[in-house]
N, C-alpha and C positions, 0 to 999 in steps of 0.2 A: 774570573780564575775558575781552572779545571780539577775537580776532585777526581780521587783515584776511590775506586770501589765502586759501591751500589747504596742510592737512596736509601735511608730508612723509611720504616710503616709510618704513615701520617704526616711527613716530612713534605712541606711546602716546595716545589720546584719551577725555576722558570723553565719553561720550553717555546719552542718553534714549531709550529705546524707544519708539516710537510705535507700530508695528504688529507685529502678529507673523502669519506666512502659514506655510503648510505646509513651502514653499519658503527660508524664512528670515526674518529681521527687519529693520525697517526702523527707523532710528534718525537722530534729530539731533543733530550735533556740538555739545555746548554751549560749549565756545572757541572754534569757529568761526561764530558767527552763527546756529546751528539749521542749518547746510548737511547733506543725508540721507545716509546711508549707508545702505549694506545687509550684513548679517549672511549669508552662504550659508549652509543647513543644514549642509553639509560644515565649516564653520567656527564652529560653535557650541559644539561639543566635541567631545572625542579619542573616536573609537569610533561605531559604528553612532549613530545617534541616530532615536528611534523617536517619540516625542512633543516637537517642538520646545520646546513651553511648558510641560516639566520641566526644562527649563535658562533659558529667558528669558520674561519676560512684559511685557506693557505697564504701562509707569510708570515699570519699573525704571531705574537709574542703574547702568551697566556701565561698565568699562573693555575698550577695545579697542586693538588694533595694526592700523594703517593697509595694508592691502596693495596697492590700486591707486588712485591717481586720474587722473582725467581730467576736467579745466576745461570743456573743450568742451563734454561730456556730461552736466555739473555728476554727475557722478558718483564716489563713494568706495566702495571694498570694505574690508572689515573683519573683523578675525577676532575671536574670544571666547577661543576655546580655546588661543591662542597667548599669554597674558597670565597668568603664573603669579599665586599668593598676592602674595608679597613684591612684585612691579611692581604689581598693582593696589592694595595698599596705601601704596604709596609714591605712586601717581600721583595716587589720592585726596587725601592731602594734602596734596600740591601745589595740586589744583583747589581745596581749601578755602583754602590760603594765598593762592593768586590772589584768592580771594571778598575775601579783609580788604584785601589790596593794593587792589585796587577801592575800598573805601569809605575808604583812607588816600589814594591819589591824587586820588580828588575833594576830601578836605579841604585836601590840600594847594591845589588849584586855589580853593577860596573861600577861603584862609588868604594867599594872593596876586595874589589876583583875576585870576584866569587865565581868558580867554574859552574856550568850548568847541572851537573851529578852533585854538587857542594849546594848550590840552591833548590834542587829536588829535595834534599835532605833538609833545608832550613825549612821549608814549605811544610814537608810531612811534620815536621816538628812544632809548626805555627799551629794546626790543625790539631795535632793531639793535645795542647792546652788553651786551643782558641777555637770559637764557633766558626770564625772566621778570619783571613788575613788582615779583612781592616780591621777588625778588633784588636788586633795586634799594634796598631800605630796608635788606636784610641789608648791604649793600655799605656802605651810608651809618652803619649802625649800627656796624659793625666798623674802617671804615678813613676815617671822616669826610668832610667836604664835600668837601675837594680830590679826591678817588676818583672823586666826581660830575662835579666840575668838568671834570676831565680829559677824560669822554667828550662833554664840550658842554652839559650841563645848566648853565642861569644857576645863580647864585651864591646867589640867595636861595631858588630853587625846592629847591636841594641840602641849604642849610641846615634848611630845613622837614621835606624827605625825613630826614635824619639825626636830627633831633629826633623824628619819628614814628616811626622805626626803633627808636632807643634806648628810647622809652618802651613799645614793645608787642611786641618781640622778643625773647624771652631763649632764647641759645645752650642747646641741653641738651649734657651732657657725660656721658660714659663712664669709669669706672674699671676698669683691670685691672692685673694684678699677675701677674708671673712671678718665678722664682729662678735664681741663679747660684751653683756650686760653686765655689771659685777655693782654690787650694792650689799654693805652690811651694817649694822643696826648698832653695833658695837660704839663705844665713844671715839675710841680710837679705831675707826674702821677705815679711815682713809690709808693708815699705814699699811692695814691688811690686805686692803684693794692692790696698793704698790708691791706688797709682795707677791700677791698672786699675779701681776705684769711680769715682775721677774722671773716669776715661775715659767709664766709663758715665753718668755725670749730667752731662757736656758736650758730648754731640751735639747737631749743628747742628739745631732743631728750630723751629719756628712759636712765636709768642708766646704763642697760645692752646692749649701744650700745657706739660704740666707733668712732670718726672719727680722721683722721691724715691727716692734708694737708701739700705738702711737693712739692720742686722746682725740675722740671724736666729739663729744658731749655729754655730760653726765646722764646714765651712767655708763656710756657706751665707748669701748675701745676697738679699736680695728689691728688686726694681724695682716700683716702684707708678708707671704713667702713668695721668695725665687727660687726655682728647682729646677733640674734639667728637664724634666717630663710634667705630665701632671699628674700621674699616680704617686711619685713620692711628692709632689705638692701638695694635695690631698691629704696624704697621711699625716705629712707634718703639720699642715693646719689644724686638723682635728685634734692631734697629740698635744699642741701648742694650746687649743682651745680648752681643752681637758685637765691640764695641768693649770691652769690658772682657775678653771671651776672647782677643781677639787680643793686646793690652797683655800679657796674663798668660805667652801662649804666647811672646810675646817674650824672657821673661823664664826661659824653660826650664819652666813652670809649664802647670798643667794647670787647663781651666775647661769647666764644662758647663753648658747652659741646659734649664732645666724651665719647663714652661708652669704648670703645680702643685706645689704645696708635698708633692714624693713621699717617701716615708719612705726616708732614706737607709742604704745599706747598710753 
C-alpha cells in the first residue's frame, strides 16, 4: 500500500536496492511510491566495509531505518546497520500484511461501488486513524463495525471491512506457564490459600486473555496464561502471581513465584 508524503525520522521502511556504488547503495522505498533513498557505505554494516557488495546487492529487498529526510531535495538518508534481526522480521511481516490489506481494501471498494477518488479518501482516513490499512481489518475483526464507524468510516464500508477481517485474519496466541508456592501457618490456612488462588484468577485482563490456575502438588500451583503475544502473557502471569502472593502475605503466609517448575527444596 502506497503512503503519501515522506517517511518520518527513525521509521523503518522496506526498500528495494536499485544500484550499488562504492560509496553506498541507492534504493527505492516500496511503501512511499518508490521515493529514492541512499545508504552511505558507513551505514551498511557495523565496522569497516571493504566490499559493499558483500552486504547489499541490486534487486535485494531490505529494511532500513530513516536517518534524514529532505523533501526539498527529494533526498532520504537510510541506515541498514541500525536495523536488528527482530525489527527486520517484524517489518517484513507488516509489509506483507499491508500487501494483503491492499487487495482487501480494493475488494471493499468493488463490493460497495466506491469510485477511485472515494477510495483514496477512505485510505487517507484509515491512515489518519490507524498505523496501517491492515490494522483497520484487525480492528474490525476484533471490535466490530462500531469501532470503525467511530473514526468516520461509512457504515456499509465498515461492515464489509469487518467481514473481510473476520474471514481472513486469525489472531495468533501464545501460551506460557508459571508456578507459585503458597503456604499459610494459620489453622484455616487452606481457606486463605483458596482465596489467594481466586485472586490470581480474577485479575483484570482483556477479553482475549485466558488464565487457568490449577493444583500441582502442595504447596505448588500452576498459572497458565493464553494471550495474543508474549509481552502481554508475561505481564498477566506476573500480575496474577503477585495477586496471589499479596493475598497470602496478608494472611501471614508465604508466597513464592517460579517462572519454571523448579525442584522443591
